[in-house]
C-alpha positions in Angstrom: -17.1 78.2 -33.1 -14.7 76.0 -31.5 -11.3 76.9 -30.8 -8.1 76.3 -28.7 -6.1 77.3 -25.6 -3.0 79.1 -26.1 -0.4 78.1 -23.4 1.7 80.8 -22.0 4.9 79.8 -20.0 8.4 80.2 -19.3 11.1 78.3 -21.5 12.3 76.5 -18.3 8.9 74.9 -17.9 8.5 73.5 -21.5 8.9 69.8 -20.2 5.7 70.2 -18.1 3.8 72.5 -20.5 4.4 69.7 -23.4 2.7 67.1 -21.0 0.0 69.5 -20.1 -1.0 70.0 -23.8 -1.1 66.1 -24.4 -3.3 65.8 -21.0 -5.6 68.6 -22.2 -5.9 66.9 -25.8 -7.0 63.6 -24.2 -9.5 65.6 -22.2 -11.0 66.9 -25.5 -9.4 70.5 -25.1 -7.2 71.6 -28.1 -4.1 73.4 -26.7 -1.3 75.1 -28.6 2.2 76.2 -27.4 5.4 76.8 -29.3 7.8 73.9 -29.0 9.5 74.4 -32.4 9.5 78.1 -33.0 13.0 79.8 -32.7 13.5 83.5 -31.7 13.7 85.5 -34.9 12.0 88.1 -37.1 8.8 85.8 -37.3 8.4 84.9 -33.8 6.6 87.8 -32.4 4.1 87.9 -35.7 3.5 84.0 -34.9 2.8 84.4 -31.4 0.4 87.4 -31.9 -1.5 85.5 -34.7 -1.9 82.4 -32.5 -3.2 84.6 -29.4 -5.7 86.4 -32.0 -7.1 83.0 -32.8 -7.2 81.4 -29.5 -10.4 81.2 -27.4 -8.5 81.4 -24.0 -5.0 82.2 -22.7 -3.6 79.6 -19.8 -0.9 80.9 -17.9 1.6 78.7 -16.2 2.7 80.8 -13.0 6.2 80.0 -11.7 9.0 82.1 -10.4 10.7 81.8 -13.9 7.5 82.7 -15.8 7.0 85.7 -13.4 10.4 87.1 -14.7 9.8 86.2 -18.4 9.3 89.3 -20.5 7.6 87.0 -23.1 5.0 85.8 -20.8 4.1 89.4 -19.6 3.9 90.5 -23.6 1.4 87.4 -24.3 -0.7 88.3 -21.3 -0.9 92.0 -22.4 -1.7 91.0 -26.1 -4.7 88.8 -24.9 -5.8 91.4 -22.5 -6.0 94.0 -25.5 -7.9 91.3 -27.6 -10.4 90.7 -24.7 -9.3 87.1 -24.3 -10.2 85.0 -21.1 -7.2 84.4 -19.0 -6.9 81.5 -16.6 -3.8 81.6 -14.4 -2.5 78.3 -13.0 -0.2 78.2 -10.1 2.7 75.7 -10.2 5.3 77.1 -7.9 6.1 80.5 -6.2 3.6 83.4 -5.8 0.4 84.3 -7.7 1.1 87.3 -10.2 0.2 90.5 -8.8 -2.2 91.3 -11.6 -4.0 88.0 -10.9 -4.3 88.5 -7.1 -8.2 88.9 -7.2 -8.7 86.4 -9.8 -9.6 82.7 -9.1 -6.6 80.7 -10.0 -6.0 77.1 -9.9 -3.3 75.4 -7.9 -1.4 72.6 -9.5 1.8 72.1 -7.2 4.5 69.8 -8.0 3.9 69.3 -11.7 0.3 67.8 -10.9 -2.1 67.9 -13.9 -5.3 70.1 -13.8 -8.5 68.8 -12.1 -11.9 68.2 -13.7 -12.9 71.7 -12.5 -10.5 73.2 -14.7 -11.0 71.1 -17.7 -14.7 72.2 -17.6 -13.9 75.9 -17.3 -11.6 75.5 -20.4 -14.2 73.6 -22.3 -16.8 76.3 -21.6 -14.4 78.7 -23.2 -13.2 76.5 -26.0 -16.3 74.7 -27.0 -16.3 70.9 -27.9 -13.5 71.3 -30.6 -14.6 69.2 -33.4 -18.2 69.4 -33.8 -18.4 73.0 -35.4 -15.3 72.5 -37.3 -16.4 69.5 -39.0 -19.7 71.3 -40.0 -17.5 74.1 -41.4 -15.3 71.6 -43.2 -18.4 70.1 -44.8 -19.6 73.4 -45.9 -16.0 74.6 -47.2 -15.3 71.5 -49.5 -18.8 72.0 -51.0 -18.2 75.7 -52.0 -18.6 76.5 -55.6 -15.7 78.9 -55.6 -12.3 77.0 -56.0 -10.5 79.6 -53.7 -12.7 78.6 -51.0 -12.2 75.0 -51.4 -8.4 75.8 -51.3 -8.9 77.5 -48.0 -10.5 74.3 -46.8 -7.4 73.0 -46.8 -6.1 74.7 -44.0 -8.9 73.4 -41.8 -8.3 69.8 -43.1 -4.8 69.9 -42.2 -5.7 71.1 -38.5 -8.2 68.2 -38.2 -5.8 65.7 -39.4 -4.0 66.5 -36.0 -6.9 65.9 -33.9 -6.7 63.6 -31.1 -10.1 62.0 -32.1 -10.0 59.1 -34.6 -13.3 60.0 -36.0 -12.2 63.5 -36.7 -9.1 62.5 -38.5 -11.2 59.9 -40.6 -13.5 62.8 -41.5 -10.5 65.1 -42.4 -9.1 62.2 -44.5 -12.0 61.7 -46.3 -12.6 65.3 -47.2 -8.9 65.3 -48.4 -9.8 62.4 -50.7 -12.7 64.6 -52.1 -10.3 67.4 -52.7 -7.6 65.2 -54.6 -10.3 64.6 -57.2 -11.5 68.2 -57.6 -12.1 69.4 -60.9 -9.9 72.6 -60.3 -6.2 71.6 -61.1 -5.1 74.2 -58.4 -7.2 72.5 -55.6 -6.0 69.0 -56.8 -2.3 70.1 -56.6 -2.5 71.5 -53.2 -4.7 68.6 -51.8 -1.9 66.2 -53.1 0.8 68.2 -51.7 -0.9 68.0 -48.3 -1.5 64.2 -48.7 2.1 63.4 -49.3 3.4 65.9 -46.6 1.2 64.0 -43.9 2.5 60.7 -45.1 -0.8 59.3 -45.8 0.2 56.5 -48.1 -0.8 55.5 -51.6 -3.1 58.0 -53.5 -6.6 56.6 -53.9 -6.4 57.1 -57.6 -3.4 54.6 -57.7 -5.3 51.8 -56.1 -6.4 49.7 -59.0 -8.8 48.2 -59.3 -10.9 49.9 -56.6 -11.4 47.9 -53.6 -14.6 46.2 -52.7 -16.6 47.7 -49.7 -17.2 44.0 -48.5 -14.7 41.7 -46.8 -14.4 39.7 -49.8 -10.9 40.7 -50.7 -7.5 39.4 -49.0 -4.7 41.5 -48.0 -1.4 39.8 -47.0 1.0 41.8 -45.0 3.7 41.5 -42.6 3.6 43.0 -39.1 6.3 43.8 -36.9 4.7 43.7 -33.5 7.5 45.5 -31.5 8.1 46.2 -27.7 8.0 49.9 -28.2 6.5 50.3 -31.7 4.7 48.4 -34.4 4.8 48.5 -38.2 3.0 47.0 -41.2 4.3 46.3 -44.6 2.4 45.5 -47.6 4.3 44.2 -50.8 2.9 45.2 -54.2 4.2 45.3 -57.6 7.8 44.0 -56.2 7.8 47.0 -53.8 7.3 47.0 -50.1 5.2 49.8 -48.7 4.8 50.7 -45.0 1.1 51.3 -44.2 0.5 54.6 -42.5 -2.1 54.8 -39.4 -4.8 57.2 -39.0 -2.3 59.7 -38.0 -0.2 59.5 -41.0 2.6 57.8 -39.4 4.0 54.5 -40.3 5.0 53.8 -36.6 2.3 52.9 -34.0 3.5 53.0 -30.5 2.7 49.6 -28.7 1.0 51.4 -26.0 -2.6 50.8 -24.5 -4.0 53.2 -22.1 -7.3 53.2 -20.0 -8.4 56.6 -19.6 -10.2 58.0 -16.6 -13.4 58.6 -18.6 -13.7 54.8 -19.6 -12.0 55.2 -23.0 -9.3 52.7 -24.2 -6.6 54.5 -26.1 -4.0 52.7 -28.4 -1.1 54.0 -29.9 0.1 57.6 -30.2 -3.1 58.8 -28.2 -2.3 56.3 -25.5 1.3 57.3 -25.4 0.5 61.1 -25.2 -1.4 61.2 -22.3 1.2 58.8 -20.1 2.2 61.6 -17.7 -1.2 62.7 -16.9 -2.5 58.9 -16.6 0.6 56.7 -15.5 -1.2 54.0 -13.6 -3.7 53.7 -16.5 -1.0 53.2 -19.4 0.8 50.1 -20.5 3.9 49.9 -22.3 6.0 46.7 -23.4 3.1 44.6 -23.6 5.0 42.2 -26.0 7.3 40.9 -23.2 4.5 39.9 -21.0 3.1 37.7 -23.6 2.6 34.0 -22.3 3.0 35.1 -18.5 0.2 35.2 -15.8 0.4 39.1 -15.8 -2.9 40.8 -15.9 -4.5 44.2 -14.8 -8.1 45.0 -13.8 -9.7 48.1 -15.2 -13.5 48.8 -15.2 -14.3 45.6 -13.4 -12.8 43.3 -16.1 -9.3 41.7 -15.9 -7.1 41.9 -19.1 -4.2 40.0 -20.0 -1.3 40.8 -21.9 -2.8 38.9 -24.9 -6.0 41.1 -24.5 -3.8 44.2 -24.6 -1.8 42.9 -27.5 -5.0 42.1 -29.5 -6.1 45.9 -29.0 -2.8 46.9 -30.6 -3.0 44.5 -33.3 -6.7 45.2 -34.1 -5.6 48.9 -34.5 -3.1 47.8 -37.0 -5.7 45.6 -38.9 -7.9 48.7 -38.9 -4.9 50.8 -40.3 -4.5 48.1 -43.2 -8.5 48.1 -43.9 -8.3 51.9 -43.9 -5.4 51.9 -46.5 -6.5 48.8 -48.6 -10.2 48.6 -48.1 -12.2 46.1 -46.1 -10.5 42.9 -46.8 -9.6 39.8 -45.0 -6.0 40.4 -43.4 -3.4 37.6 -43.6 -0.4 38.3 -41.7 3.2 37.0 -41.3 4.0 38.0 -37.5 7.6 38.4 -36.3 8.8 37.5 -32.9 12.3 37.8 -31.2 14.4 34.8 -32.1 14.4 33.7 -28.3 10.5 34.0 -27.9 9.5 30.7 -26.2 7.0 28.3 -27.8 4.3 29.5 -25.2 5.1 33.2 -26.0 4.6 32.6 -30.0 1.3 30.7 -29.1 0.2 33.6 -27.1 0.9 36.1 -29.9 -1.0 33.7 -32.2 -4.0 33.9 -30.0 -3.8 37.6 -29.7 -3.7 37.9 -33.6 -6.6 35.6 -33.9 -8.6 37.8 -31.5 -7.7 40.8 -33.6 -9.3 39.1 -36.7 -5.9 38.5 -38.3 -5.2 35.0 -40.0 -1.6 34.3 -39.0 0.2 32.7 -42.1 3.6 32.3 -40.4 5.4 33.2 -37.1 9.0 34.5 -38.1 12.0 35.4 -35.9 12.9 38.9 -36.3 16.6 38.4 -37.4 15.4 36.4 -40.0 12.9 38.8 -41.3 15.6 41.4 -41.4 17.8 38.9 -43.3 15.1 38.3 -45.9 14.7 42.2 -46.3 18.4 42.6 -46.9 18.8 39.6 -49.2 16.1 40.5 -51.6 17.3 40.9 -55.2 20.9 40.0 -54.1 22.5 37.2 -56.2 26.2 37.4 -54.9 26.9 35.0 -52.0 27.7 36.5 -48.7 27.9 35.8 -45.0 25.7 38.2 -43.1 25.7 38.9 -39.3 22.2 40.4 -38.4 22.0 42.5 -35.2 18.5 43.4 -34.1 18.3 45.7 -31.0 14.9 46.9 -30.3 13.3 48.5 -27.5 13.1 45.3 -25.1 14.9 42.6 -27.2 18.1 41.6 -28.7 18.5 39.1 -31.3 21.7 38.1 -33.4 21.7 35.7 -36.5 24.4 34.6 -38.8 23.0 34.0 -42.2 24.2 33.0 -45.6 22.4 34.5 -48.6 22.7 34.6 -52.3 21.0 33.8 -55.7 17.7 33.3 -53.9 18.7 31.4 -50.8 18.5 32.7 -47.2 19.9 30.0 -44.9 20.0 30.9 -41.1 23.2 29.1 -39.8 22.9 30.3 -35.9 20.8 32.6 -33.9 20.8 33.6 -30.4 19.0 36.4 -28.3 18.0 37.9 -25.1 14.3 39.0 -24.5 15.3 41.1 -21.5 17.9 43.1 -23.2 17.0 46.2 -25.5 17.1 49.8 -25.7 14.8 50.0 -22.7 17.8 48.8 -20.6 19.8 52.1 -21.9 17.0 54.2 -20.8 16.7 52.6 -17.5 20.3 53.0 -16.9 20.0 56.7 -17.4 16.7 56.7 -15.3 18.9 55.3 -12.5 21.5 57.8 -13.0 18.9 60.7 -12.8 17.3 59.4 -9.9 20.8 59.4 -8.1 21.2 62.9 -9.1 18.0 64.2 -7.5 18.7 62.1 -4.2 21.9 63.7 -4.2 20.7 67.3 -4.9 17.5 67.1 -2.8 17.7 64.2 -0.6 14.4 62.8 -2.1 14.1 59.1 -2.9 11.8 58.9 -6.0 12.4 55.4 -7.1 9.0 54.4 -5.9 6.9 57.2 -7.5 5.4 55.7 -10.7 4.6 59.1 -12.2 8.0 60.4 -11.6 9.5 57.3 -13.1 7.4 57.7 -16.4 8.3 61.2 -16.8 12.1 60.5 -16.1 11.8 57.7 -18.7 10.5 60.1 -21.3 13.5 62.4 -20.4 15.9 59.7 -20.5 14.9 58.3 -23.9 14.9 61.8 -25.4 18.4 62.4 -24.2 19.5 59.0 -25.5 18.3 59.7 -28.8 20.1 63.2 -28.7 23.2 61.7 -27.5 23.1 59.5 -30.9 24.0 62.9 -32.7 25.5 65.1 -30.2 28.4 64.9 -27.5 25.9 65.9 -24.7 22.4 66.4 -23.8 20.6 68.5 -21.5 17.8 66.8 -19.3 15.3 69.3 -17.8 12.1 68.0 -16.0 10.6 70.8 -14.1 8.4 70.3 -11.0 9.4 66.7 -10.7 8.4 66.3 -7.2 7.4 68.7 -4.1 10.4 69.1 -1.7 10.5 70.4 1.9 11.7 73.7 0.4 9.4 74.0 -2.6 9.1 72.1 -5.8 12.1 69.9 -7.1 13.3 70.6 -10.4 15.8 68.3 -12.4 18.4 70.0 -14.7 21.4 68.4 -15.6 23.8 67.6 -18.5 24.9 64.2 -19.7 27.8 63.8 -22.0 27.9 60.8 -24.4 31.1 59.5 -22.8 29.1 59.4 -19.3 26.3 57.6 -20.9 28.5 55.1 -22.6 30.2 54.4 -19.4 27.2 53.8 -17.4 25.7 51.6 -19.9 29.0 49.5 -20.9 27.8 46.5 -18.9 24.7 46.3 -21.1 26.9 46.6 -24.3 29.1 43.7 -23.0 25.9 41.4 -22.9 25.5 42.2 -26.5 29.1 41.3 -27.4 28.6 38.0 -25.6 25.7 37.1 -27.6 27.4 38.1 -30.9 30.4 35.8 -30.2 28.1 33.0 -29.0 26.4 33.3 -32.5 29.6 33.0 -34.6 30.8 30.2 -32.4 27.9 28.1 -33.0 27.9 28.9 -36.7 31.7 27.7 -36.9 32.5 31.2 -38.3 35.4 33.4 -37.6 35.0 37.1 -37.3 37.0 37.9 -40.5 34.8 35.7 -42.5 31.8 37.7 -42.0 31.0 39.9 -45.3 28.4 42.4 -44.0 27.1 43.4 -40.7 23.6 44.5 -40.8 21.9 46.7 -38.1 18.1 46.8 -37.6 16.1 48.2 -34.7 16.1 51.8 -33.4 18.5 51.2 -30.7 21.4 50.3 -33.0 21.5 54.0 -33.8 23.6 54.6 -30.7 27.2 55.0 -31.8 28.3 52.5 -29.1 26.8 49.6 -30.9 28.4 50.5 -34.2 31.8 51.0 -32.4 31.4 47.3 -30.7 30.7 45.8 -34.3 33.6 47.7 -36.0 36.1 46.6 -33.1 34.7 42.8 -33.1 34.8 42.6 -37.0 37.0 45.2 -38.4 34.0 46.1 -40.7 31.6 49.1 -40.7 28.0 48.1 -40.2 25.3 48.9 -42.7 22.1 50.7 -41.2 20.0 51.0 -44.4 17.1 49.0 -43.3 16.5 50.8 -39.8 13.9 50.7 -38.4 11.6 49.2 -41.0 13.9 46.1 -42.0 11.8 43.5 -39.8 8.4 44.6 -41.2 9.8 44.7 -44.7 11.1 41.2 -44.4 7.8 39.9 -43.0 6.0 41.6 -45.9 8.4 39.8 -48.4 7.8 36.4 -46.6 4.0 37.0 -46.8 4.6 37.4 -50.4 6.6 34.2 -50.9 4.1 32.2 -48.9 1.4 33.3 -51.3 3.2 33.0 -54.4 3.5 36.6 -55.4 7.4 36.4 -55.0 9.0 33.2 -56.4 12.6 31.7 -56.5 13.3 32.6 -52.9 14.0 30.0 -50.3 14.3 30.8 -46.5 15.9 28.1 -44.2 15.2 29.2 -40.6 16.5 27.4 -37.5 15.3 26.8 -34.0 16.9 29.1 -31.6 16.8 26.8 -28.5 17.2 23.1 -27.7 14.5 20.6 -27.0 14.7 17.5 -24.9 13.2 15.6 -22.0 13.9 15.0 -18.2 15.7 11.6 -17.8 16.5 10.1 -14.2 17.9 11.9 -11.4 16.9 15.3 -13.0 19.1 15.1 -16.0 18.3 16.2 -19.2 18.6 14.5 -22.8 18.4 16.7 -25.8 16.5 15.4 -28.8 16.8 18.5 -30.9 19.9 20.8 -30.8 19.6 24.6 -31.1 20.4 26.0 -34.4 18.6 22.9 -36.1 17.1 23.9 -39.5 13.3 23.7 -39.4 11.0 22.0 -40.2 12.5 19.2 -38.6 11.5 16.0 -36.8 13.5 13.8 -34.7 13.0 10.7 -32.5 15.1 9.0 -29.6 14.6 6.0 -27.9 14.3 5.7 -23.8 13.6 2.8 -21.5 12.5 2.3 -17.9 14.5 2.6 -14.8 12.8 0.2 -12.6 12.0 -3.5 -12.8 8.2 -4.1 -13.9 7.6 -0.5 -14.3 4.2 0.4 -15.6 4.1 4.0 -15.9 6.1 7.0 -16.6 5.8 10.8 -17.1 7.9 12.3 -19.9 8.6 15.9 -19.1 9.5 18.1 -22.2 11.7 21.2 -21.7 13.7 23.8 -23.8 16.7 25.3 -22.8 20.5 24.6 -22.9 21.7 23.7 -19.6 22.2 20.0 -18.4 19.8 20.0 -15.6 16.0 20.1 -16.5 14.9 22.1 -13.6 16.7 25.0 -15.0 14.7 24.9 -18.3 11.2 26.1 -19.3 8.6 23.0 -19.0 6.5 22.7 -22.1 4.5 19.7 -21.7 4.1 16.4 -19.9 3.1 13.1 -21.5 2.1 10.3 -19.3 2.1 6.7 -20.1 0.4 4.4 -18.0 0.1 0.6 -19.1 3.7 -0.1 -20.1 4.3 -3.9 -20.5 5.5 -5.4 -17.3 9.3 -6.2 -18.1 12.8 -5.9 -16.3 14.2 -2.4 -16.3 15.7 -1.6 -19.9 13.8 -3.8 -21.8 11.0 -1.5 -22.7 11.6 0.9 -25.6 9.9 4.3 -25.4 10.2 6.5 -28.4 10.1 10.2 -27.9 9.4 12.1 -31.2 9.7 16.0 -31.5 8.2 17.6 -34.6 8.9 21.3 -35.3 7.0 22.8 -38.2 8.1 25.9 -40.3 6.3 28.4 -37.8 8.2 26.9 -35.0 5.4 25.2 -33.4 6.4 22.2 -31.5 4.4 18.7 -31.5 5.8 16.0 -29.1 4.9 12.5 -28.7 5.8 9.4 -26.7 5.1 5.9 -27.6 5.7 2.6 -25.8 6.9 0.4 -29.1 6.1 -2.9 -27.2 2.3 -2.1 -26.6 1.5 0.9 -28.9 0.6 2.9 -26.0 1.1 6.7 -27.0 0.5 10.2 -25.8 1.1 13.7 -27.5 0.8 17.2 -27.1 1.2 20.5 -29.1 3.2 23.0 -27.1 1.1 25.9 -26.1 -0.3 27.6 -23.1 -2.6 25.0 -22.4 0.1 22.3 -22.6 2.3 24.2 -20.1 -0.4 24.9 -17.4 -1.4 20.9 -17.7 2.2 19.8 -17.3 2.6 22.2 -14.4 -0.5 20.8 -12.8 0.3 17.1 -13.5 0.3 14.9 -10.4 1.9 11.6 -11.3 0.3 8.4 -10.3 1.7 6.3 -7.4 4.5 4.1 -9.1 5.3 6.3 -11.8 9.2 6.3 -12.6 11.3 8.3 -15.0 13.3 7.1 -17.9 16.8 6.9 -19.0 18.3 7.1 -22.5 19.4 4.0 -24.4 22.5 6.0 -25.5 24.3 6.4 -21.9 27.8 7.4 -21.7 31.0 6.0 -20.1 30.8 8.4 -17.3 27.4 7.5 -16.1 26.9 5.3 -13.1 26.0 1.9 -14.3 22.7 1.9 -12.3 21.6 4.7 -14.5 22.2 2.9 -17.6 19.7 0.1 -18.9 20.4 -2.4 -16.2 18.4 -5.5 -17.5 21.5 -6.8 -19.3 23.5 -6.6 -16.1 21.2 -9.1 -14.6 21.1 -11.1 -17.6 24.8 -11.9 -16.8 23.7 -14.1 -13.9 22.1 -16.7 -16.4 25.1 -16.4 -19.3 26.9 -19.1 -17.8 24.3 -21.4 -18.4 25.2 -20.9 -22.0 28.6 -21.7 -21.5 29.8 -18.2 -22.8 33.5 -18.3 -22.9 35.2 -16.2 -20.3 32.3 -15.8 -17.8 33.6 -18.1 -15.2 32.6 -16.8 -11.6 36.2 -15.8 -10.8 36.8 -13.9 -14.0 33.5 -11.9 -13.4 35.2 -9.9 -10.8 37.7 -8.7 -13.3 41.5 -9.2 -13.4 42.0 -6.6 -10.7 39.3 -8.0 -8.5 37.1 -4.8 -9.2 33.4 -5.3 -9.7 32.4 -5.9 -13.4 29.1 -4.4 -14.7 27.4 -4.5 -17.7 26.0 -1.6 -19.7 23.9 -1.4 -22.9 24.9 1.0 -25.8 23.0 2.1 -28.6 25.3 1.5 -31.6 25.9 4.4 -34.0 28.2 3.6 -36.6 28.8 7.2 -37.5 29.1 8.3 -33.8 30.1 5.7 -31.5 29.6 6.1 -27.9 32.8 4.3 -26.7 36.2 3.8 -28.4 36.8 0.6 -30.4 39.6 -0.8 -32.3 39.0 -0.4 -36.2 38.5 -4.2 -36.6 35.9 -4.1 -33.8 34.1 -1.4 -35.7 34.1 -3.4 -38.8 32.8 -6.4 -37.0 30.0 -4.4 -35.3 29.0 -3.0 -38.6 28.8 -6.5 -40.0 26.7 -7.8 -37.3 24.1 -5.0 -38.0 22.8 -4.8 -34.8 21.3 -2.1 -32.6 22.5 -2.8 -29.3 25.7 -4.1 -27.8 26.7 -5.4 -24.4 30.0 -3.9 -22.8 31.8 -5.2 -19.7 33.1 -2.1 -17.9 35.7 -2.4 -14.9 34.3 -0.1 -12.2 36.5 2.3 -10.2 35.9 2.5 -6.6 34.1 5.7 -6.8 31.5 3.7 -9.1 32.4 5.6 -12.3 33.4 3.7 -15.5 37.2 3.3 -15.4 38.0 1.3 -18.8 36.5 -1.3 -21.1 37.3 -4.9 -20.6 35.6 -6.8 -23.1 32.8 -6.6 -25.8 30.0 -9.4 -26.0 28.2 -9.2 -29.3 24.7 -8.3 -29.0 22.8 -10.4 -26.5 19.8 -8.2 -26.6 18.9 -8.4 -30.4 16.8 -10.8 -32.2 19.2 -10.5 -35.1 22.1 -12.7 -33.0 20.8 -16.0 -34.2 23.9 -16.1 -36.6 27.0 -18.2 -36.5 29.5 -16.9 -33.9 32.2 -14.4 -35.5 35.7 -14.4 -34.6 35.1 -17.2 -31.7 32.8 -14.9 -29.9 29.5 -16.5 -28.7 26.1 -15.1 -29.6 22.7 -15.5 -27.5 19.7 -13.5 -27.9 17.5 -11.9 -25.1 14.7 -14.1 -26.2 16.9 -17.2 -25.4 17.4 -16.4 -21.9 13.7 -15.8 -21.3 12.8 -19.2 -23.0 14.6 -21.2 -20.5 12.0 -20.5 -17.9 11.3 -17.9 -15.5 13.4 -14.8 -15.9 16.3 -14.4 -13.4 15.2 -11.0 -12.5 
């Protein structure tokens, strides 16, 4: 019969023993210790019963456990029962009673080696095989009281570290739920609900087919720290539990020493024993060149994300049956196009069919707005493990309209953890003189301790941080024991909170909303539980935030959106926005925005550009996303190459650049020479980025400039063909173009610029009568004489010449002005350029 290891230890060594239990579990050895038992009348009885049932007693020997009365009692009870005792020396001296016994040294908090694991396995046996056989016999017993007894074994096996064992226990429990004996059924149902195993099999109508002919539409919140899956049925959203009965699956992947690949809670549990093989925050590495080699194979971030998503899909199929899983996936609002594409690729590799990629704050807004008819302005704050998103949404009567959004993909709850880790490292350095900042194993243990302290400080004014056997010092093992107050924690993390405030103010400014006009503030994400976040919101808005949809709000909103897309939910309209601006690089590294951030999507915009050199035959259109005015500070998304532009003076060719963003936020960009029909296009993804970075323009390739240049730009950066056309205008006897006057009244040089005419948004000042005249002319472009100041910048407007570039100018002169078309200039012989 397989059993378990009883861990005997001092209370001060609890942190190490907790990690030891997880380590033994991943090695196939069940271990028990008493993390949740409090001293009282039942304490001794529980301990005695557990020792009676164990296969071996493992003693963690330290100076503290040597002085512990309870450790001495546990050893004595085990000896009276004839239990094998395995001593493990962590620090100090070997207990006198074990002086002649083989003990295992594990100094400095190290995990036991394979030799000890094998010895424990010899005592315990392989844990699940015998118990599964026992379970099969118990559930088939004729006496109902024996089947009731089988539930105790089911409950134990549901907590196994092996997935196949949990599946077998769950299957047995399903059978006991349908037991003909009412008492067995009642107790089985109670166990099912207490373990959070989801919908009862009897409630699934009709029964799910056993072939992949059905379809399940779900919402997936693939988080930096944890992931959740929501499913909408009969108007309600249900969070789907994983094989361990929890609706939260850690976004962690581990490559175990024995070659296994662990995902979720199993991967997280063995972190301390296998720090180099455990990987967190995979989401933030999507779309990058990050990779890791394990077992002779190189894995990218997309590969690890696919493993996590595949586990979520398996949970869906376990809950709903073997169905084709279609999903609405959520991402941080500030995820780039490349990161979104990488997530889409990972989902596809996990056999998920992606219906929509939705911003996380948008999903949370959908969850909050469901069934709300009153109009309201809602500020949504989504602070997760690794990202922070803010959105301003107007909801009411079935409409969810995102007005503005902002985010930071490097700001989240992990930053608070890291601040506390840095504090603890400084504390250890001050106490022991050791600098442990480069020890990955130490950092992982401190991160676990820091996260636990952060959570405790959300409800308590202080938290004790205890990490025994953190490292080996010159005078023996180094233990960490300190107390952190909430005030200290908030003081050391204030700069992080200030970054949150900056983003909140930016969103309100972009949306044109005053603080006092916000009706509701919704907090989403586990990190918003920190009191400092709530106090920040209350200080800024004067209102108390609502935390009713933590932490499942994003998954719930994604599930609702999935139901909307499939028609299961009607009369709800979602209007999302693009969180970043898109544009191209123009001459001298400047950037021209084509689509501004916070533009409602789907959207499609086009802008005209022209050549900057005479007889330019080729150009490369570099497409970026970002907000700064210089292109080099943005992310390059694609590069389009046009070769074969019609030979013409600079400023004559018209290159139309079109940006098309669909409802998923997927971007399509194209560039077309309107004169020749020459065109190039690309869908923004990892391939387009790689191609753009590797593009080497051909000789003679020159950039473009906007046909919408502003007064402050140098005339040489504006469309210059019209400037040269001025040389031929005297041939047409245009009034006011005598050679003397062309220098301007003050003798300053007079240059010519071409402006695109926008009646609703003029690019330069005009008198009201001139505006009316320009509208009546109906032309697209106008020439502007500009007097230049000595430094070369535009000083003031001297004269307007009506439209010498348009074919529409063959009309009678207006107000005594002279009209001439560009084609007239060319028709007089060889162009003067």
